[in-house]
C-alpha positions as CSV (number, residue, x, y, z in Angstrom):
1,M,83.7,19.6,-33.9
2,S,81.9,22.6,-32.4
3,N,83.2,26.1,-32.6
4,S,83.2,26.4,-28.8
5,P,84.3,29.8,-27.6
6,G,88.0,29.7,-26.6
7,V,87.7,30.6,-22.9
8,I,85.9,31.0,-19.7
9,S,87.6,34.1,-18.3
10,S,88.3,35.5,-14.9
11,I,89.7,38.9,-15.6
12,S,90.6,41.7,-13.1
13,L,92.5,45.0,-13.3
14,S,92.2,45.4,-9.6
15,A,93.5,43.5,-6.5
16,S,90.1,41.7,-6.4
17,V,89.8,38.7,-8.8
18,R,86.6,36.6,-9.1
19,K,87.0,33.4,-7.2
20,A,87.7,30.3,-9.3
21,R,88.2,26.6,-8.7
22,H,89.4,24.7,-11.8
23,V,89.6,20.9,-11.4
24,L,92.5,19.3,-13.3
25,G,93.1,15.7,-13.9
26,V,92.6,13.0,-16.5
27,R,89.7,10.9,-17.4
28,G,88.9,8.5,-14.6
29,G,92.4,8.9,-13.1
30,G,91.4,8.9,-9.5
31,W,93.7,11.8,-8.8
32,S,93.2,15.6,-9.3
33,A,94.3,19.1,-8.4
34,V,92.7,22.5,-8.2
35,V,93.9,25.6,-9.8
36,N,92.6,28.8,-8.2
37,E,92.0,32.2,-9.8
38,R,95.6,33.2,-9.3
39,G,97.2,30.1,-10.7
40,S,98.1,28.4,-7.4
41,V,98.0,24.6,-7.8
42,T,96.8,22.3,-4.9
43,L,97.0,18.6,-5.4
44,D,94.4,16.3,-3.7
45,D,97.1,14.4,-1.8
46,G,97.4,17.0,1.0
47,S,100.8,18.2,-0.1
48,P,101.6,22.0,0.1
49,T,100.0,24.3,-2.5
50,L,102.4,25.3,-5.3
51,L,102.7,29.1,-5.6
52,W,104.6,30.9,-8.3
53,H,106.3,34.3,-8.4
54,V,107.8,36.3,-11.2
55,A,111.1,38.3,-10.9
56,A,110.8,41.0,-13.6
57,D,113.0,44.0,-14.4
58,D,111.4,46.1,-11.7
59,R,110.6,43.7,-8.8
60,W,109.1,40.4,-7.7
61,H,105.5,40.0,-8.8
62,D,103.2,37.8,-6.7
63,P,100.2,36.5,-8.8
64,A,98.3,36.0,-5.5
65,K,98.4,39.8,-4.9
66,E,99.0,41.5,-8.3
67,P,96.2,43.6,-9.7
68,G,96.9,42.8,-13.4
69,V,96.0,39.1,-13.3
70,R,93.9,37.5,-16.1
71,Q,92.8,33.9,-16.3
72,Q,91.2,31.8,-18.9
73,R,90.1,28.2,-19.1
74,R,90.4,27.1,-22.7
75,A,87.1,26.2,-24.3
76,G,86.0,25.1,-20.8
77,V,88.2,22.1,-20.7
78,P,90.9,21.5,-18.0
79,V,93.7,23.7,-19.5
80,V,94.1,26.8,-17.4
81,E,96.1,29.9,-18.4
82,T,96.9,32.7,-16.0
83,R,98.6,35.9,-17.0
84,V,100.5,38.4,-14.9
85,R,101.2,41.9,-16.2
86,I,105.0,42.8,-15.9
87,P,107.1,45.5,-17.6
88,G,107.2,44.9,-21.3
89,G,104.4,42.3,-21.5
90,D,103.1,39.2,-19.6
91,A,104.4,36.3,-17.7
92,V,102.1,33.4,-18.6
93,Q,101.4,30.1,-16.7
94,R,99.5,27.2,-18.3
95,V,98.6,24.2,-16.2
96,Y,97.1,20.8,-17.3
97,A,97.3,17.1,-16.5
98,V,98.5,14.1,-18.4
99,P,98.3,10.4,-17.6
100,D,102.0,9.7,-18.3
101,H,104.2,8.2,-15.6
102,G,101.3,7.6,-13.2
103,G,99.9,11.1,-13.6
104,L,101.6,14.5,-14.0
105,F,100.5,18.1,-13.6
106,V,102.3,20.0,-16.3
107,M,103.1,23.7,-15.9
108,E,104.4,25.9,-18.7
109,F,105.7,29.4,-17.9
110,S,106.2,31.6,-20.9
111,N,108.0,34.9,-21.0
112,E,105.9,37.1,-23.3
113,S,107.8,40.3,-22.3
114,T,110.7,42.1,-23.9
115,L,113.1,41.3,-21.0
116,P,114.4,38.2,-19.2
117,I,112.5,37.1,-16.1
118,A,112.8,34.4,-13.4
119,I,110.1,32.1,-12.1
120,A,110.2,31.0,-8.4
121,L,108.2,27.9,-7.4
122,T,107.5,27.1,-3.8
123,R,108.0,23.3,-4.0
124,S,111.3,21.5,-4.4
125,D,109.8,18.3,-5.8
126,I,109.4,20.0,-9.2
127,I,110.3,17.8,-12.2
128,S,112.3,19.8,-14.7
129,M,114.8,19.2,-17.5
130,R,116.6,22.4,-16.4
131,S,118.6,22.9,-13.3
132,P,117.3,25.6,-11.0
133,S,119.4,28.6,-10.1
134,P,122.0,27.5,-7.5
135,V,121.5,30.7,-5.4
136,G,117.8,30.3,-5.0
137,P,115.3,33.2,-4.6
138,Q,116.9,36.5,-3.8
139,G,115.1,39.6,-2.5
140,I,111.9,37.7,-1.6
141,E,110.9,35.6,1.4
142,L,109.6,32.2,0.2
143,P,109.2,28.8,1.8
144,E,112.4,26.8,2.4
145,R,113.7,24.8,-0.6
146,S,111.8,27.0,-3.1
147,V,113.4,26.9,-6.5
148,V,114.1,29.6,-9.2
149,F,114.4,29.2,-12.9
150,P,115.5,31.8,-15.4
151,V,113.3,32.3,-18.4
152,A,114.7,34.2,-21.4
153,H,112.6,36.6,-23.5
154,G,110.3,34.6,-25.8
155,S,111.0,31.3,-24.2
156,T,109.0,28.8,-22.2
157,L,109.9,26.8,-19.0
158,R,108.1,23.5,-18.7
159,V,108.0,21.7,-15.3
160,A,105.8,19.1,-13.8
161,L,104.5,17.7,-10.5
162,S,103.8,14.0,-10.0
163,A,100.4,13.0,-8.9
164,N,101.8,10.1,-6.9
165,G,104.7,11.9,-5.3
166,S,107.5,10.3,-7.3
167,Q,110.2,12.1,-9.3
168,P,110.8,10.0,-12.4
169,A,113.3,11.0,-15.0
170,I,111.1,12.3,-17.8
171,N,111.7,14.0,-21.1
172,L,109.1,16.7,-20.6
173,D,109.4,17.8,-24.3
174,R,107.7,14.5,-25.3
175,L,104.6,15.2,-23.3
176,P,101.5,16.7,-25.0
177,N,101.3,20.4,-25.1
178,A,98.3,22.6,-24.0
179,E,96.8,22.8,-27.5
180,Q,96.9,19.0,-28.0
181,L,95.3,18.5,-24.6
182,Q,92.5,20.9,-25.5
183,R,91.7,19.1,-28.7
184,G,91.7,15.7,-26.9
185,W,89.3,17.0,-24.2
186,L,87.0,18.5,-26.8
187,T,86.8,15.2,-28.6
188,S,85.9,13.5,-25.3
189,V,83.2,15.9,-24.1
190,E,81.6,16.5,-27.5
191,K,81.0,12.7,-27.8
192,A,78.0,13.5,-25.6
193,G,76.6,15.9,-28.2
194,W,77.2,19.6,-29.0
195,S,75.4,22.7,-30.1
196,I,76.1,26.1,-31.6
197,V,73.6,28.6,-30.3
198,P,73.6,32.4,-30.0
199,D,74.5,32.3,-26.3
200,K,78.2,31.7,-26.7
201,S,78.7,31.3,-22.9
202,L,76.9,27.9,-22.9
203,S,79.4,25.7,-24.8
204,P,82.4,26.4,-22.5
205,I,80.2,26.0,-19.4
206,I,78.9,22.6,-20.7
207,N,82.4,21.5,-21.6
208,R,83.6,22.4,-18.1
209,L,80.9,20.5,-16.4
210,R,81.5,17.4,-18.6
211,S,85.2,17.5,-18.2
212,D,84.9,17.9,-14.4
213,A,82.6,14.9,-14.4
214,L,85.2,12.8,-16.3
215,V,88.1,13.9,-14.1
216,L,86.2,13.2,-10.9
217,S,84.4,10.0,-12.0
218,A,86.8,7.8,-10.1
219,H,86.5,9.9,-7.0
220,P,83.8,9.4,-4.3
221,V,80.4,10.8,-5.4
222,S,80.6,13.3,-2.6
223,Q,83.5,15.0,-4.4
224,W,81.8,15.3,-7.8
225,A,80.1,18.6,-7.1
226,D,78.9,20.7,-4.1
227,N,76.2,18.9,-2.2
228,I,75.6,16.4,-5.0
229,E,74.8,13.6,-2.5
230,A,71.7,15.6,-1.4
231,D,70.7,16.5,-5.0
232,D,69.3,13.4,-6.6
233,I,68.5,15.3,-9.9
234,A,72.1,16.5,-10.3
235,F,73.4,13.1,-9.5
236,L,71.3,11.4,-12.2
237,L,72.1,14.0,-14.8
238,T,75.8,13.6,-14.0
239,V,75.8,9.8,-14.3
240,H,73.9,10.2,-17.6
241,E,76.6,12.6,-19.0
242,L,79.2,10.0,-18.1
243,V,77.3,7.4,-20.0
244,R,77.0,9.7,-23.0
245,M,80.8,10.2,-23.0
246,G,81.3,6.4,-23.0
247,E,82.0,5.7,-19.3
248,R,80.8,2.6,-17.5
249,V,78.7,3.4,-14.4
250,E,77.5,0.0,-13.2
251,Q,79.1,0.7,-9.8
252,H,76.5,3.4,-9.2
253,I,73.4,1.3,-9.9
254,F,72.2,1.2,-6.3
255,A,72.6,4.9,-5.9
256,V,70.8,5.5,-9.2
257,V,67.9,3.3,-8.0
258,Q,67.6,5.3,-4.8
259,A,67.8,8.6,-6.6
260,V,65.0,7.6,-9.0
261,E,62.8,6.6,-6.0
262,N,63.5,9.9,-4.3
263,V,62.7,12.0,-7.4
264,L,59.5,10.0,-8.1
265,K,58.4,10.4,-4.5
266,A,58.9,14.2,-4.7
267,Q,57.0,14.6,-7.9
268,R,54.2,12.0,-7.5
269,K,51.6,14.4,-6.1
270,A,52.8,17.5,-8.0
271,S,50.3,19.3,-10.2
272,S,53.1,19.7,-12.8
273,V,56.4,17.9,-12.9
274,A,59.5,20.1,-12.6
275,W,61.3,20.1,-15.9
276,D,64.6,19.0,-14.3
277,A,62.9,16.1,-12.5
278,E,61.5,14.9,-15.8
279,R,64.9,15.2,-17.4
280,A,66.5,13.3,-14.5
281,L,64.0,10.4,-14.9
282,F,64.7,10.3,-18.6
283,A,68.4,10.3,-17.8
284,A,67.9,7.4,-15.4
285,Q,66.0,5.5,-18.1
286,C,68.9,5.9,-20.5
287,V,71.4,4.9,-17.8
288,F,69.5,1.7,-16.9
289,N,69.4,0.8,-20.6
290,A,73.1,1.4,-20.9
291,M,73.7,-1.0,-17.9
292,G,71.5,-3.6,-19.6
293,E,68.9,-3.2,-16.9
294,T,66.0,-3.0,-19.4
295,R,63.3,-3.9,-16.9
296,A,64.4,-1.0,-14.6
297,A,64.3,1.3,-17.6
298,S,60.8,0.2,-18.5
299,D,59.7,0.7,-14.9
300,V,61.0,4.3,-15.0
301,L,59.2,5.0,-18.2
302,L,55.9,3.6,-16.8
303,S,56.3,5.7,-13.7
304,R,56.9,8.8,-15.8
305,T,53.6,8.2,-17.7
306,R,51.7,8.2,-14.4
307,L,53.0,11.7,-13.4
308,A,51.4,15.0,-14.2
309,D,52.4,17.0,-17.3
310,V,55.8,18.6,-17.4
311,G,56.2,22.3,-16.4
312,A,57.9,24.8,-18.7
313,L,61.6,25.4,-18.9
314,P,62.9,28.4,-17.0
315,N,63.9,31.4,-19.1
316,E,67.3,31.6,-17.6
317,A,69.9,28.9,-18.0
318,P,70.9,27.0,-14.9
319,T,74.5,27.2,-13.7
320,D,75.1,23.6,-12.6
321,I,74.8,20.3,-14.5
322,R,71.2,21.0,-15.3
323,V,72.3,23.5,-18.0
324,I,73.1,20.6,-20.3
325,G,69.6,19.1,-20.1
326,W,68.1,22.7,-20.2
327,L,69.8,23.3,-23.6
328,D,69.0,19.9,-24.9
329,E,65.3,20.4,-24.0
330,Q,65.3,23.8,-25.8
331,L,66.4,22.0,-29.0
332,V,65.2,18.4,-28.9
333,S,62.8,17.0,-26.3
334,A,62.1,13.2,-25.9
335,R,58.5,12.8,-24.9
336,R,57.1,10.0,-22.7
337,D,55.2,8.4,-25.6
338,G,58.5,7.8,-27.5
339,T,58.1,10.7,-29.9
340,V,60.5,13.6,-30.2
341,A,59.6,17.3,-30.3
342,L,61.9,19.8,-32.0
343,L,61.9,23.3,-30.4
344,R,59.1,22.1,-28.1
345,Y,59.1,25.4,-26.1
346,G,59.5,27.6,-29.2
347,I,62.5,29.6,-30.3
348,P,64.0,31.7,-27.5
349,R,63.7,35.4,-28.3
350,M,67.4,36.1,-28.3
351,W,67.8,33.3,-30.9
352,L,65.5,34.8,-33.4
353,G,67.1,35.7,-36.7
354,V,70.4,33.8,-35.8
355,N,71.5,30.5,-37.1
356,F,71.9,27.7,-34.6
357,E,72.5,23.9,-34.8
358,C,72.8,20.8,-32.7
359,H,74.5,17.4,-33.0
360,D,74.0,14.1,-31.3
361,I,71.4,15.2,-28.8
362,V,70.2,12.1,-27.0
363,V,66.5,11.2,-27.4
364,S,66.8,7.6,-26.1
365,H,69.5,5.2,-24.9
366,N,70.4,4.4,-28.5
367,Q,69.2,7.3,-30.6
368,A,70.3,10.9,-31.1
369,V,69.3,13.8,-33.2
């Protein structure tokens, strides 16, 4: 397994925190939620957003407004941790999803301060093994039926929200914890290959893109990523990543065919083929082979050979799904004639003198380096 950096961070010591949108769910579950940069949780069923508040020794702390909020997404996978500074330490929220009981969003609230605190939650359909305070929130205006739980020094409160609106009787202690979820997600996303390179920001970004693709794979394509229905290259690359991670994608065959036709049409008269277009056509070739559509795969390869030569990679890594192909191409490039080029574009300057490695980089539908 790779030594993926532990976090993607959104850190602020001011009232302004960089916007974030973390997608939570399980592999192909068909349901999801979004955690924002302040730890608010919004399910995709249209129900009210869950907000949290912390009663510390001095006052109520609202993560939506507090200056000392820090957030990290562990190794890029869907386990999000948000910290709020309070007297004597931090109040910590961790959020992740599990498939148990039809789908649950699990929230852990840890008191890493020296004094007892209370956690207020703005939804009454919280599943908990503890009873909330009978007096409710005091000294703060919150939505009706908000609930409050005391959390002693050094202890953790675990609650959950059901993805289907039910409130089953659950032993929450038997659910996987955040560390177990992180390991499971890393196993899933690294099935598609992984690399250790000097730029430590790339691994968590790639893990995030792949895990988002798995979570949203059962959603309509329009929800996969911003404007993906108008971005044929991003669509083909995303479908290929799903195949690399072991997903079946036959339901997308007609969309893949149309996307390939669009990419070929856009590149047919170009003096040099854009690197991401070439990568998308290679991805489509692999996808067709994975579907058993070998004739379609051969047609894509033949069409690639009739195009102009491929242009150079950009120096700067892309920020969307293209970054996965960009890094793979830096390391191992599958040529149109069936051969494979290692470090085809040379060694990036910032990598010189530093060890790097790659594992299971796809060079055909059934071969990897």
